[in-house]
C-alpha positions, -999 to +999 in steps of 0.1 A: +209-427+274+219-441+242+237-427+213+205-421+193+191-399+221+225-381+225+224-372+189+189-361+192+199-338+222+228-324+202+205-315+173+176-301+194+178-263+195+144-254+209+130-244+175+129-276+155+099-299+158+104-337+163+095-341+125+122-317+115+147-334+139+139-367+124+144-354+089+177-338+099+190-370+115+176-393+088+154-412+112+117-422+112+096-394+127+078-419+149+110-431+166+122-395+170+089-384+186+092-414+211+127-403+219+117-368+224+089-379+248+113-401+268+138-372+270+110-348+281+098-372+307+134-374+320+135-336+322+162-333+295+141-313+270+113-288+275+081-291+256+060-262+246+032-252+270-002-265+262-023-238+243-051-220+261-084-238+256-107-224+229-136-207+245-170-221+236-190-203+210-216-178+224-250-192+230-275-186+202-299-158+206-333-168+220-361-170+193-383-139+192-415-143+212-444-155+191-472-130+190-504-142+207-531-153+182-561-131+179-585-151+201-616-132+189-607-140+152-603-177+160-636-178+178-654-160+149-639-186+125-648-214+147-685-201+149-686-195+112-675-231+104-699-245+130-728-225+115-722-241+081-722-277+094 
């Protein structure tokens, strides 16, 4: 472990984010994040647990049933139209 990672471990308090640690140490956030990931992979720092997955939204309500058309009315209309042809 290098001096950069030792300084990072000394500044890590379990509350600061990698970006805050980078700002505190005057380093680029990307490099600090890489060092944090390497330290976490080595088991030297703990990372927060993964958040619980967001449940999917409820299924939309089914459409209301369509009323059956009035068959008798449709037949009368058809007969009336055919009578005028």
